[in-house]
Structures are given as structure tokens and as C-alpha cells.
N, C-alpha and C positions, 0 to 999 in steps of 0.2 A: 787408184789404186789398188792391186787385190790380195788381200793376206797371204792366203791360199790359194792356185790357179790349176785344177787338174787339165793336162792336156791330154785326148785321145788314150785314159788310160785303160788297160784292160786286164783284167785277172782271172788267169787257167785253174782250176782244179783238175786235179789228174785224179782220175776212179775206174775202174773195171770195166766199165761201158768202155769210156773214152776222155774226151778233155773235154769239159763240163766250162763253158767260160760263161762265167758270173756277172764280170762286168764289163765289157764289148766296149771301148772306143768312145768313153766318159769324158768331157771336156766341162766342166764347170768351173764355180769362181764363189770364194768368200772373199767379202770384204770386211777394212775393218769395223769390227766393233756393230755388226749386224749379227741379226739372229736368223739364217737360213736352213729352211724347212726341207727334209726331202722326204717324201711321199709315197706308198707303192705299197701292194700287195706283198706278203708275205717271200718271201724266196725271189724279189724282184733284184735282189743286187745291195740292198742299203747297207747292211753289215759288213759285207764286204769292202765296200767303196770306203767304208769308216776305217777299218782295218788294216786295209793298204796304205792308207795316208801316213801313218804311225808302223807300216811295217810288221805285224802284228797277224800274220794268215798262220792257218795249220800246214803243216809240212806237208801237205798233197796240195798247196795252193802257191803260185808265183805269179807275179807282175810280169805278164808277159810281152807288156808293150805303155808306151804314155812314159810322159815326165807329169812329179808333183813336187808342185814349185811351191814352197814355204819361204817367205818375204825373198823368193828371189835364188835360192838354193833348192837345186832336183833332190829332195830327199830319196828316190827311186836310186838316186846314182850313187851314194854316199856306201861307205863298208859298215860292221856292225856298232865297232865303237866309234864312229863318227853318230851314228845316229842312234844310240844313247843320250847326247850332248839335248836331243832335241824332245824325246818322250817324256812327260812328267812334267819336266822341265818348261818347253814353249810348246808344248801339246801334251794337254790331255784328254785322256777316255771315260766315260762312266758307262760301264758293259749296261749291257738290256738287265740284266737280274744285278739287283744290289747286292745281294749274299754274294755275289759270286768274285767281288772285289774284299772281301772282308773276309779276314781269317777268324772260324770259330771257336777256336783255343784261345785266342787274345781277346785280352779289354783292348774295348773302342781306344781307351786312351792310349794306350801301348802300341797299340796299330801308327796312327800317328804321330806320336813320338820316334818310331823308325826310322818311317818316311823322311819324318822331319831330319833327322840327325844324319843317316843312313846317305838316302840319297841327294838329299839339301842340304848335307853339312853344316849344320845348326848346334850351336850348343845346345847342353839339356832346359837349361832353365829358360834360353830363348824358345828353345822348341814349346815347351808348358805355354808360355805368352803365345806362342802363331797356333795353336792348335784351339785355345779359349779361345783367341779371335774368330778362327774360322769357325768353330760354334756358333756364334753368334752372327756369323756373317749367313748362316745359312739357317737362323732358326732355330736347331738344336740345343735341346737345354744342356748345360755343361755338367750336373748330375751322370747324364747318361754316359758320360768317358770312363766312368770306373763299371761296364756292361760291359757282358758280352753280344756279340749281334745277335744271336736269338732270344734274347731278353727283349730287344725292342721291335715296337710294331713298324711295317712298311715303310710309313712313312717316314719313321726316324731312319731306318736303315740308308733309305732311298737318299735324305740330306749330309747322313755322316758319306755317302759315297761318293755326292757331291764336291763337299768338304775336302774330301780326298782327294781328291782331283783337282782343285782348284791350290794346296798347299803350297806350290812351289811356282807359284805366280805368273802360268801359262798365256798366252796372247790370245790359244784356241781350244775350246771344247768341244769333243765330239762326243754327245749325248744318245746314247742310241736304245730307244724305248724305252725314256727316262721316267715315263708315269703309266707306264702300261697295266701292272700289276694295282694299281691303288684307286681306291674308288673317287669321287669325279671331285668333294671335296679335297680331298690332300694334291688331288693333282692340280688344282685349283692355286692351291698356294704354293705347291714346286712349281709350277710354271710361270706364276708371278715372280717369285723370287727369282728366277732365271732369267727373266726381263728387268729385272733391275740390277742384278750384278752386270750385264755387259755396261751397263753404265758406269757403274761404279769403280770394276775395275781392267775398264777399257779391254773388254774380253769381248771375241766372234765365237759365235756356236753353231755348229750344225747341230741341226735336232733329226735326229730319224727318227720316224713312226709310219704305221700305218692306217692312222687316223688324223682325216683330215681336218675335225672342229681342235684337235690339239695346235695345227700350222695356223688353224685361221685366228687362234686366240695368242699366239706368240709368235710368230715370225713373220721379218721385215720382207723375207722373199721370198718363194717356194722352187722348189724344184720334183717333175713327178717322173719318176723311175717304174718303167716296166722291162721285165725282160732281160736286165744286163744295162739298159740305155736312156736316156732322156728324150722323153714324151716332151716334155714343156718346161719352161723356163720364166719367171716374172716375176715384178710385183706382189704380194701374199693379194692384195684387193682387187689388182686389176687381174688375178686368173681367175680368183675368185665370182667376179663380175662377170666379166666375159671366156670363158675358156676356148682354147683354138684346138685345142685336142682330145677327139674321142674319148681317150680314156681317160681323161680330165674329168669332163662331162660325166662318164657313165660313176664314178668316184662320185662324185657327187650326188649324183642321183642315187645311191647305195646308203647314203649318211644320213640320219636323220635334219632338219630343218626345224630349228627353234622358231624362226620368221614364220612358217609357214606347216605348222605340227599337221596340220589336214594332209602332207604331199606323200603321197603313195612313196613307196620306199620301189624302188626297179633296180635287181641287181645286173652284175656282167656277168652272164652265162658262160658256159666254158671252162678254161682254166690256161693259166701262162704255160708257153710253147715248152719243149724239153730242150735245151739249151745243148743236149752234146750233140743233136740235130736243129738248129733253129729250122724254122719254115723260112722261104725265099721272101724276100719282099719285106713289108712289113707285120713287124714281130706280132701287131696285137689286129692284124688283119684278118684271121678267123672267127673275130671273138667280136669286130668292129661291125657296126649294122652298116655303114656308111662305105667300104672299102668299095675298091673299084678293080679292074682288071689288072691296073698300074700299081696300085698300092701291092698287091700278091705276086707282083713279078721287082718290083723295084725299091728296095728298102729307101724310106726317106731320109734325108740328111735335114740335119737339125739346121735351122735358117732363121734371122731374125725379121719377123714378120712387121711388130716397128719396134721404135725404142724402148730396149731393155726389155722386150719380148720372142723366146725364143719356141718355137715350136717342129718337130719332125711330122708334119703331115703333110701328104701332099695337098690336099683338100684343105687346109688352113685359112683360106682365104676366102670360103666357102662358111667359115665357122657362123656367120651368125644364124643362116639358114640350118646347120646343124644342130643347133642347141635346141631349136623350137623340134625341132624332131626327135632330139635326144627323149622328151620328155614324155614322148608315149612309150609304155613299156611294149609293146608290141614291137617295137623296131629291136628291141634288146634280143628277142626270143629266139633260138637256133632253129632253123628252118620256117621260119615265115621269110627272112630274109631273102 
């Protein structure tokens, strides 16, 4: 059973040049107690997808189609007053930059107290106890509650942002690039803490990142996103061991491998398409070394290749052969293929 199920979710941005479809017909599920990683290049629609779930999109954006089912309720169909019962209480979000969620002129303890008393309805004494418990939960020194956000390190601010998101016991946490600006040691501590929280709090997490090493370290399942669509979904270990979509193969080739440090990094040349006027067929086809005529003419629908493994690629059944070829850097050079 799914805690969250996206069915054909579509999100449009209104721009001066026209309508930009940032999320295009995404179908995806989040199961109870799991961490789902959402990975892809900057601008592929990851953050928009997360914000669409709790409907905190910019004014020029709208959910143009599909359903957002949380515990069986379609959030996309709720009125704004009804939606407030879900934000923070059942679904919370850690924003991309931790300072964005912290008021620079309030001490940290005052910000926790306001959330817990005004939004959570707790008494002052109970809010104080809950604040201390939250600090302990995320590994934040209690003495820092007397500090202003600018007096905290990046890791402390990130822990505070996570604690703030967990203040009202949500079932689902949307973590948008929670460790991008942190050094690798602090990253490790934050990710390990998130892993523990799923078990301690019966929490599900959608972890949004462009770093596949973060996915490998933390997530039970992963979804690879490209140009507003889902390219591949599966258990993290299985996707890393045998990617079915050329874009996933390209992402793996472009990140350092600690097991084989001598392996040459291979970039994916070119850029994602303009989503105001995307190309016909597969959106990755212009950059894909394995694209054939069908790829350029017909958009592939996501399909279950094997149990629990989904891919939107016409050549997914040939993945074994394509993986071997993808390790040749010459295949990825624009103009060679």
C-alpha cells in the first residue's frame, strides 16, 4: 500500500515565452517507512514535483493535471483551508537552503516555540519540552536554541531545519537537497540521522538530490528524473547494479566510483531540452548515444521491465549490451554517433 501516490501529475509554469511543462505526467509512489530518492540534473523538475505535493508552488505555476493521493485523499482537489490540515502536520518539507526556513531575526528557540504553539496548538511548557526533544532527535546542541541562525554552522542550520520539519510528527518528509552545501563529513552525519529517523518515527522520506552518491548511501528505492519525466524507478541496489535507461547509465559514468577510483569519468554532453518546446519522441534522445529513429519519433511510456523495475526506454530489454557500450567515452561525444 502506498503512503503517497502520484498519478499522471503535471505542473505548468506560465512564462513570457509560453507554457513550460516542468512536470509531465509523473506516476510514482512512496511506501510507508521507506526513503525514496529522486535524482536528476538541475532543472529536471525535482523541486517542482516536491512542492506540488504540498501545493506551495510559485504564483505562475499550477497543477495542470493528475492526482496527488496521500493516504487515499487527493490533495490536488482540496480547498486551501483543507490543505492546511496536511502541511507540516502530515507532510513537511526541508527546503533546499536551510536558511530559507529560519527567520534571521528570531532566536532558534523562539522559532520552535512559535511553530509548536501557533501551528501545533501546544502549551508553552509542552512546547519547550518538545523543542528539547527535537534537538536531541537530530543531534543539535540544546544551547544553540539561544542563537540566531547566522550564528550557526551549515550543519547546525540543517539539523535545525530538519527538526523544525519534524516538529508536528508528519508521516512524510520532503527533503530537497538537504546536504548539498555541506562538507562530506557533515553530509554523512545528516544522512545517517535521516536513515535512523525513518525507523524511530515511522517516517517516509522523499530525498531530492542531483548527487547519486547520496542516493546510494541513503535510499531504499530511487527514481531517476529527466526533463520533467521519470526515466527509471527501482530498488536502489538493483538500479545501480543494472541500470535500464541510458540516462541512468550516463549519470553513473559521470560520478566518481570509490570502488574503482581509476575509472575515467564520462560526462553527458549537451543540455536538457527546452520544456516550452520539447523535442518529439524521447526527451533524452538528442543526448543519448543509443537513440534510434523510433526514439526520436515516439515518446516511450514507463513500463515494468521486471518486478519493481520500471523504465521509459524503447531499448530497455537491450540494457545489458548498452551498459557495456556506455563505458566507452567515445559513444557519448556529440558528433561521433
